[in-house]
C-alpha positions in Angstrom: 165.5 151.3 52.2 162.0 152.6 52.9 160.0 150.3 55.2 156.4 149.5 54.9 154.0 151.6 56.9 152.0 150.0 59.6 148.5 149.1 58.4 145.7 151.5 59.1 142.7 150.2 57.1 140.4 147.2 57.2 138.4 145.6 60.0 141.5 144.3 61.7 143.3 147.6 61.9 145.2 147.8 65.2 145.5 144.0 65.5 149.2 142.9 65.8 150.3 139.5 64.4 153.6 137.8 64.6 154.2 135.2 61.9 157.0 132.7 62.3 158.0 132.2 58.7 157.2 129.0 56.9 155.6 127.9 53.7 152.1 127.1 52.5 149.1 127.5 54.8 150.7 129.6 57.6 151.9 132.4 55.3 148.5 132.4 53.4 146.6 132.7 56.7 148.9 135.6 57.8 148.3 137.2 54.4 144.6 137.1 54.8 144.9 138.7 58.3 147.2 141.3 56.7 144.7 141.9 53.9 142.0 142.6 56.5 144.2 145.3 58.0 146.3 143.6 60.7 149.9 144.7 61.3 151.6 141.4 60.4 155.3 141.1 61.2 156.9 138.1 59.6 159.9 136.7 61.4 162.2 135.4 58.7 165.2 133.2 59.2 168.6 134.3 58.0 168.8 133.5 54.3 165.0 133.6 53.9 162.4 130.9 54.5 159.7 131.3 51.9 158.9 129.8 48.5 161.8 128.9 46.2 161.1 132.0 44.0 162.2 135.6 44.1 160.7 137.1 47.3 159.5 140.0 45.2 156.9 137.6 43.6 155.7 135.8 46.8 152.2 137.4 46.9 151.4 135.6 50.1 153.8 138.0 51.9 152.0 141.2 50.7 150.7 143.7 53.2 153.2 142.4 55.8 156.5 143.6 57.2 159.6 141.4 57.7 162.3 141.2 60.3 165.1 138.6 60.4 165.7 136.7 63.6 168.0 133.7 64.1 166.1 131.6 66.6 169.1 129.4 67.0 171.2 132.4 68.1 171.5 133.1 71.9 169.3 136.2 71.7 166.9 134.9 69.0 164.1 133.6 71.2 164.2 136.7 73.4 163.6 138.9 70.3 160.6 136.8 69.3 159.2 136.9 72.8 159.6 140.7 72.8 157.3 140.8 69.8 154.9 138.2 71.2 154.6 140.4 74.3 153.2 143.2 72.2 151.1 141.0 69.8 147.5 139.9 69.7 148.1 136.8 67.6 151.1 134.6 66.9 151.1 132.1 64.0 153.6 129.2 63.6 153.7 126.2 61.4 156.5 124.0 62.8 156.2 120.3 63.6 154.9 119.7 67.2 157.5 120.5 69.8 159.8 122.5 67.6 158.6 125.9 68.8 159.0 124.7 72.4 162.5 123.5 71.8 163.4 126.9 70.3 162.0 128.7 73.4 159.1 130.3 71.7 156.3 127.8 72.4 152.9 128.7 74.0 154.1 128.5 77.6 157.0 130.9 76.9 154.9 133.3 75.0 152.0 133.3 77.5 154.4 133.9 80.3 155.1 137.3 78.6 151.6 137.9 77.3 148.7 136.0 78.8 146.2 137.5 76.3 148.1 136.1 73.3 146.3 133.9 70.8 148.8 131.3 69.7 147.8 129.8 66.4 149.4 126.5 65.4 149.2 125.3 61.8 150.1 121.7 60.9 148.9 119.0 58.6 148.3 116.2 61.2 147.7 118.3 64.3 149.5 118.6 67.6 148.7 115.0 68.7 147.9 111.6 67.3 150.0 108.8 65.8 151.0 110.8 62.8 151.7 114.2 64.5 155.4 114.0 64.2 155.4 112.7 60.6 156.2 114.9 57.5 153.5 115.4 55.0 152.0 117.6 52.3 148.5 118.6 51.2 147.9 115.6 49.1 148.5 113.1 51.9 146.3 115.1 54.4 143.3 115.2 52.0 143.9 111.5 51.1 143.3 110.3 54.6 140.2 112.4 55.1 138.3 110.9 52.2 138.2 114.1 50.2 140.8 113.3 47.6 139.0 110.0 46.9 135.9 112.0 45.9 137.6 113.9 43.1 137.9 112.7 39.5 136.5 110.1 37.1 135.6 106.7 38.5 137.9 104.8 36.1 140.9 107.0 36.6 143.1 107.9 39.7 141.7 110.7 41.9 142.3 114.2 40.6 144.8 116.5 42.4 143.3 119.9 43.2 146.6 121.7 43.5 147.1 122.5 47.2 143.9 124.5 47.4 141.7 122.0 49.2 144.0 121.0 52.0 146.6 123.7 52.6 144.3 126.7 52.0 140.7 125.7 52.5 141.1 123.0 55.2 144.2 124.7 56.7 144.6 128.5 56.3 140.9 129.4 56.4 140.3 127.4 59.6 143.4 128.9 61.2 142.0 132.4 60.5 138.6 131.6 61.8 140.1 130.0 64.9 142.5 132.8 65.8 139.8 135.4 65.3 137.4 133.5 67.5 140.0 133.1 70.1 140.9 136.8 69.8 137.2 137.7 70.5 137.4 135.5 73.6 140.7 137.0 74.7 139.4 140.5 74.5 136.3 139.5 76.5 138.1 137.6 79.2 141.8 138.7 79.1 142.9 135.1 78.6 144.6 133.9 75.5 144.8 130.3 74.3 146.3 127.9 71.8 144.5 127.2 68.5 145.4 123.8 67.2 144.7 123.9 63.4 145.2 120.7 61.6 144.6 120.3 57.8 143.1 116.9 58.4 140.6 118.4 60.8 139.6 121.3 58.6 139.4 119.2 55.4 137.3 116.6 57.1 135.0 119.4 58.4 134.5 120.6 54.8 132.8 117.2 54.0 130.1 117.7 56.7 127.2 117.9 54.1 128.5 114.9 52.2 128.7 112.7 55.3 125.1 113.6 56.1 124.1 112.6 52.5 126.0 109.3 52.9 124.1 108.6 56.1 120.8 109.4 54.5 121.6 107.2 51.5 121.8 110.1 49.1 125.5 109.8 48.3 127.4 106.8 47.1 130.8 106.4 48.6 132.6 106.1 45.3 134.0 108.6 42.8 132.0 109.9 39.9 128.7 108.5 40.9 126.9 111.4 42.5 125.1 114.7 41.8 128.1 117.0 42.6 131.1 114.8 41.8 130.8 114.5 38.0 128.6 111.5 38.1 125.6 113.7 36.9 125.7 114.7 33.2 124.4 118.1 33.9 127.0 118.9 36.5 130.4 118.6 35.0 132.8 119.8 32.3 132.8 119.2 28.6 135.4 119.7 25.9 134.7 122.1 23.0 135.8 122.1 19.4 139.0 124.0 20.1 140.2 121.7 22.9 139.0 124.0 25.7 136.2 123.4 28.2 132.8 124.5 29.4 131.4 124.0 32.9 127.8 123.0 33.5 125.9 123.2 36.7 122.2 123.1 35.6 120.9 121.3 38.7 117.5 122.9 39.2 114.6 122.0 36.8 114.2 125.6 35.4 118.0 125.9 34.8 118.2 122.4 33.3 115.3 123.2 30.8 117.1 126.4 29.7 120.4 124.4 29.4 119.1 121.6 27.1 117.2 124.1 25.0 120.1 126.4 24.4 122.5 123.5 23.9 120.2 122.1 21.2 119.1 118.8 22.8 115.5 119.5 23.8 114.6 115.8 23.3 116.4 115.2 26.6 114.2 117.5 28.6 112.9 114.5 30.6 116.3 112.9 31.1 117.1 115.0 34.2 115.3 112.7 36.7 115.7 109.4 34.8 119.2 108.3 35.7 118.8 105.3 33.3 119.0 107.8 30.5 122.0 109.7 31.9 124.5 107.7 29.7 122.8 108.8 26.5 122.3 112.3 27.9 126.0 112.6 28.5 126.8 111.4 25.0 124.4 113.9 23.5 125.8 116.8 25.6 129.4 115.7 24.8 128.7 115.7 21.1 127.0 119.1 21.1 129.8 120.8 23.0 132.4 119.4 20.6 130.6 121.0 17.7 131.6 124.6 18.6 134.5 126.4 20.2 134.5 127.6 23.8 134.0 131.2 22.8 131.0 130.3 20.6 129.3 128.4 23.4 130.1 131.2 25.8 128.2 133.5 23.5 125.2 131.1 23.3 124.9 130.9 27.1 125.8 134.6 27.8 123.1 136.4 29.9 121.1 133.2 30.6 120.2 131.2 33.7 121.4 127.9 32.2 124.3 127.9 34.7 127.0 127.3 32.1 130.4 129.0 32.1 133.7 128.8 30.2 136.6 127.1 32.0 139.3 129.8 32.1 143.0 129.6 32.8 144.7 131.6 35.5 145.9 134.1 33.0 142.5 134.4 31.3 140.4 134.8 34.5 141.3 138.5 35.4 140.0 139.6 31.9 136.6 138.1 32.3 134.1 141.0 32.1 132.4 140.2 35.4 135.6 139.7 37.4 137.1 142.8 35.8 134.0 144.9 36.7 134.2 143.7 40.3 137.9 144.2 40.5 138.3 140.6 41.7 141.9 140.7 40.4 144.2 143.7 40.6 147.6 144.7 39.5 150.1 145.7 42.2 153.8 146.2 41.6 153.5 144.6 38.2 152.0 141.4 39.6 148.4 140.5 38.6 146.9 138.9 41.8 143.6 138.3 43.6 142.3 141.4 45.4 141.6 141.1 49.2 138.4 139.3 50.0 135.8 139.5 51.3 134.6 143.1 51.1 133.5 145.4 53.8 131.2 148.4 53.6 132.6 150.4 56.5 136.2 149.2 56.7 137.4 148.7 53.1 140.6 146.7 52.5 143.4 147.1 50.0 146.8 145.9 48.9 148.9 148.4 50.7 152.4 147.0 50.0 153.9 144.3 47.9 155.6 141.2 49.2 157.7 141.9 52.2 161.5 141.5 51.6 163.2 139.5 54.3 164.5 141.8 57.0 163.6 145.0 55.2 161.3 146.4 57.9 163.3 145.8 61.1 163.8 149.5 61.8 160.1 150.4 61.3 158.9 147.4 63.4 161.4 148.2 66.2 160.0 151.7 66.4 156.3 151.0 65.9 156.2 148.0 68.3 158.6 149.6 70.8 161.1 146.8 70.6 164.5 148.6 70.6 166.4 145.3 71.2 165.2 144.1 67.9 167.0 147.0 66.2 170.1 146.3 68.2 170.2 142.7 67.1 169.7 143.9 63.5 172.6 146.3 63.8 174.8 143.6 65.2 174.0 141.2 62.4 174.8 143.9 59.9 178.4 144.0 61.2 178.9 140.2 61.2 
């Protein structure tokens, strides 16, 4: 089997990352580092350790290489420490104390490589009353107040998939953290532990809202504010064909264009008068229900009314703007988001599809100069 080549493009070219396999925010963070050019080696457990789908479709493992190491075997921890000794960053997402019990915790790794940035990804964090408890995205964002902000006031809070907690409050903060720590390590020669908790990151995302609450500009209840659906010119509306349009006409000039094109010019003064918001919402709702989503899309096309069709996952890649930018791409028969953001001098790309568990042991052993990794692989092959 041909192994994936070591990355050579992107702003993180030359950076080596060890990812102790898990699910959710850890793999996504490692994918982002890999998309940016880092050489990410995913340490899979025997039998695999990713999503419950065919590994060939697990896009979060693209641009990576995989080796299989049994951390419960006698030589397992030593193989991981051999990789950590040659890495810049290590990412793990176990419950607090698990990596230490397995012999691959921060102290063990820093004994081999003092410059290593040791990134830890959990929901609750490394300490606190809930640190040892199980959990998922929805519970983490519930405690931070963010889940309670989403949805209509007379219905249960809306569930934003696992995007808000796992990926926005978790993965992205882990990536920012380990890159900041890597900058420090390269300046000082000293690595450190980055404790990334989804509760911390998700709470951090609400910084502006907390300021507005303190200033009296935000009510601490769902569907009663400018940006949470409480405002009739910032929300979604059903169309005649059962689809939806999204409206974000906040500024006066955008609002004026919106009500004109929608056909409710008699509501031009309703923007500032919240006592008229109820009748404004009724008028907007009725107008959107009078035409299909595609018809309304044509009406607002090329304007500054800040109105857009609500597309499905399968529809989004075909939108003219996203297609022109190459926001989505096809690799290996899988339509998927292209790497982001974009760089003028060190462009990124999808170099390889999802790493297959254990497929790259030979290449990693050679490139990282870890011959014992290959020996272990050969021994496992004869078991």
